[in-house]
N, C-alpha and C positions, 0 to 999 in steps of 0.2 A: 598503622597507616593503611588506608583502604582506597580502592578504586570505586568511585561513586558512579552509579548508572541512574540517570533520570528516567523513571518509569511513569511520569505524570500522565502521559498519553494513555497508558493502560488503565489508570484510575478514571479518567474522563471519557474513555471509550471513543477515542477519535479514530474510528475505522482502521485504515491501514497502518496509521502511526501506532495505534495500540498494539496491533499484532507484531509490528517490528520491535517495539520497546520490550514487550513481554517475552517474545521468542528469543531475542538476542540476550537479554539478561539471564533468562533461564539456561541457555546454552553455555554462556560464559561461566556461570556459577557451577553448573553440573560438571562441565568438562575441564574447568581450570580453577575450581575453587581450592584445590590443594596447592596450586602454585602461587596464587595471589589471594589477598583478602579483598572481598567485595562488600559493598553496602548499597542499599537502594535509597534513592531520594525521590520524593514526589510532593506535589502541591495538592493537598487534600487533607481530609480528616485522618487521624491516626488509625481509626477503626476501618478505613477503606480496605486495607489489606490486599494490595495487588499481589499476584503470584503467591496464593495461599499455600502452595506446596513447598515454599521456601521461607517459611516463617522464622527459621533459625538465622536468616541473614539479617544483619543490623539494618534498621530503617530510620530515616530521619525525614521529617515532614515540615512543610510550612503550610499553615492553614490560611489560605487566601482564595478569593474568587479567581476564576480563570483570567478574566480581563484585567483586574487590578494587579495580579501577579505579573502578567506580561508587561504592563506599564512600569512596574517597579523594577523589573529586570532591565528593561531598556533604559530607564532613567539612571539606574545604577551604572550601566555601561557608559552613558553620556557624561555623568558627573564624576566618575572615578570612585564610586562607593562600592567597596567589595562586600559580597554576601557570603564570605567564607564561614561565618558563624553558623550557617545552616547546614554545613557539611563538616563537622569536627573530625580532625585527624585524617583529612583527605590528602592523598598523594596525587590524585588525578580525578578529573570530572568529565563525564561523557554526556553531552546533551543529545538525546536521541530524537528530539523534534527541533523545530526552528526557534529555539529559545536558549540562548547561551548566558548562563550566570556570569556576572562580573567577578572574577577571582584573580587576585594578584599573587604571584609566586606559586600557583598551582597549575600544572599543565592542563589544557582543556582540549577536548575533541568534540567536534560538531558534526552530526550527521545531517546532510542536506538531501532531502528526498526529491525535490523538484523546484523549479522556478516558475510555477504556473502563474502566480500572482503577477510576475513581470511580463511573461510571454502572452498571457491572456487576461489582461486586467479587466476586460469587460465582463468576465465570468466570476469576478470576486465581489463580495460585498464591500462597500466603500470603506468602512472602518478597518476591515481586515487588510484590504489592499494598502491603505495608508500606512498601517503599522508595519507590515512586512517590507514594503518599499523603503521605509525609513530605517528599519532595524536590521534587516538582513545584510546590507553592505558592511555595517559595523560588526556584526557577529562573525561573518566570514573573515574579516580582517583580524579580529581579536583572537579567534580560535588558533591554537597552536598546530592543529592538524584537522583536516576535513575528511570525512568519509562520505563518498557519493555512492548511491545505491545502483548506479549504472554509468556506463561510459557516456551515455547521452546526457545525463545530469552533469557529469564532469565537464563535458564540452560546453554546456551552458554556463557553468560557473566561470570557466576560463574566458569565454566570450563576453559575458555580461558584466562580470566584476573584475576581470583581469587577474584572477587567482592564479598564482604560479602552479604549474603542473605538478611539481614535486611536493606541493603541500596537500594534494588530493590523492586519496587511495580509494579505488573502487572495491567495494565489498558487496556482493550480491545477497539478496534475501533468498528465502526458500519457502516451499510449501510445508505446512505442518504435516507430521506423519498421519494425522487423522484423514487427510485427503488421499483416498485410495479407492479402487473399484469395490463396490459393495455387492453382496448377493442379490439376486433378482427379487427375493421376498422383501428385503429391506427397501429396495427401490419402489416396489409396488405399495408397501405400507406408507411410505412418505408421499407418494403420488396421491394416494387415497386421502391421507390426512390433510394435504394442502389443496385437494380438489384440482389436480392437474390433469390435462389431457394425455393421451397416449403419445402424441407427437408434439414436441415443442422445442423452440430455441430458448436458450437461457442467457440472461444478462444479469450480472451482479454488480451493484454499485449504487452510491448515493444519486438520487435524481437531481441533477444539476446540468447546466448547459454543456460543460466540457465533455460529459459522457455521450453526447450526441444521440440521445435516445429518440428524439423526434425523427431524425433521418432513418433510424433503425425501424421505427414503427411504419414509416412510409415504405421502406424496402419490404417489410413484411406484407403489406397490402398487395404489392406487385407479385411477391412470391406466392401468395394465396390464389392467384389466378391459375397457377400450376399445381399448387398443393393446398386445396381448399380447407383441409383440416388442420393446417399448420397454425400454431399459436406462438406467441412470444410471452415468456414468463419473466417478469422483472423482480429481482430480489434486491431490496434496499429501501431505505427510508427517504422521504422527501428532504432535500437539502435546502437549496436557495435558487431563486430565479427559475422556479419550476412552473410558473403559470402557463407559459406557452406549451409545455409538454402536456399538461392536463387539458388545455383547450383543444389540442390536437386530438386527444383521445375522445373528446366529446363529439368530434366530427366523423368518427369512424362509422362505416356502414354496419359493421358487426363489432360492437364493443367487447364481446367475449373473445375476440382474437388476441387481445392483450390482457394478460392477467397480472395483477400486482400482488405479490406475495408479502410485501413489506419486509420487516426485519425477520430474518430466519436465524435461529441459533446455530453456532458453528457445528454442533453435533449433527444437525439435520442437513447441512449444506452439501456434504459429499453425496448423499442419496439423490438430491435434486440435480446435481451435476451429472451423476452417473446415469440418470434416467433421461437426460436431454439428447435430442438428435444432434445438436451442435451447441457449443458455447460461443457466444459472440461478444466481442469487446470492440465497440465502435468509437471509443474515445478519440478526441483530437490529439491528446497528449497524456502520457503517463510517465512518471518518473522512473517507475520500475515495471509495473504491470503484473503484480503478484497473482491476480486472479487467473491469468492464462496458465501459470505453472500449476495452480491448484486444480484447474480443469484437466490439464494433461495428466496429472497424477491420478485422477479419477478415471481416466480412459476416455474422456470426451474429446471429439475433434474440435479444434479451436480455429475460429475464423475471426480475424482481427484487423485493426488499422495498420497501415504500413508506415506509421509516423513514430517519432520520438524513440523511446527505448524498446518498443514492442518487437521489431524485427531482431534486435539484439538478444532479447530474452527468449523469443519463440523459435528463432533460427529456422531450420527447414521443416519443423514439426507442425507449423501452422500454415493456413492459407490466408493471404493478405488482400486488403482492398483499400482504395482511396476513401477516407472517411468523409470527404467533401462531395463525393459523387454517389448518388443513390444507385445508379445503374452498376457501378463498380461493386457496390455492396451486394446487390442482388445477384450478380454473376458469380461472385465468390461463394456465397452461401448456397446457391443452386448447384454449383460444381460439387460441393461436399454432399449435399442431400441426395443427388442422383447417382453418385458413384460409390457403391459399396466397397469396392476394392481400395479406392482412395481412403475411405474412412478407416479401413483396417490398417492401412499403412500409417495413417496419421495417429491412430491409437498406439501403435508400437513405437513410432518415433517420439510421440508425446511422453510415454513412459521413460524412454531413454533421456529425453531432454530434461524432464523434471528431476531425474535422478542425478543430474550433474550439479544440482544446487542442494545445499544442506545447511542447516543452522549450525551444525558442528564445525563445518568449514568456515562459515561466517564468523563464528566465535574465535576460531584460530587466527583468522586474518585480522580481526579487530584487535585481538590481544597483541599481535605483532605491532600494530600502530601504537598501542599503549607502551609496549616495551621500548620502542624507538624513542618515544618522548621521555620515558623515565630513565633511560640509560645514556642519553646524549649529554655531552659536556655542558656544564653550567655556563650561562652567559652567551 
């Protein structure tokens, strides 16, 4: 009998969800593989091979397109059709993204990362919004236990769906060990390879309205009146509803003030973070805000929004602003840029804050959720 972990997000490379699924599965198997038997499940081709370093772990797949599989799972839940045949000899199933297989007689755990689709429907593509709005109430009701990645997400679940508090366990994510300060020569090499200036703000994330990049670009233009050489480097691919962002770039007096690095491999990201003057996360809402921990682990001062989970995760190691007010953004970034002593304090506090989170701890706390379900009395 095995505990199944759905790592489909790692196969399809769904940004933060992929990191979560892969990092949690890896930590559970490495640190608790002697205590429990684990298996991986994913929607994809058998040769996709997520987590290649754990090829000895049993894998079971369903070969279906992403959208058809989502519809099949939802219809299975609606019609009472169990999909247990895809996970033979399962004693528990953990859905690490917002997609809970219908399974009867098998305990299920659902990780909920955020309720962005409900809180900001205008920022979601219509089909995705329709699906999540229809499916998530059913999934959170059917799951035997829910893991929320922050207390902010937990409060949203209780408020929006009336989920009982005792059904939700908060388990924090963590930065990968690869995020750490790098030697000056590594930073210089990366800066040269990506053609980055000496002084830049860094923002990492998919280009979509929720990330609030248009206001960040406008804030940069005001900051350049005081810091003429300051640039903004954006790491991330275009997502959806990004037309307004690119139209804004076309109106810039100096187009070179905003540099788009596009997709950057994880191995290069710590060098770009380490070389930045500050890491800025201007999002209106984040379920967890992992990038601020990654930046702190690299020694970069973090300036971010004062909304959703971000103050919870950043604590007193970050400087905050109101993401809806450009002047608030400008003031916070300027405070960090002009105060070397503050930056040094933020660097030290950032190291300490990032160290409070670990995937080993997340695995231990997640296993406790499994054990509670597996040892509770039947019925």
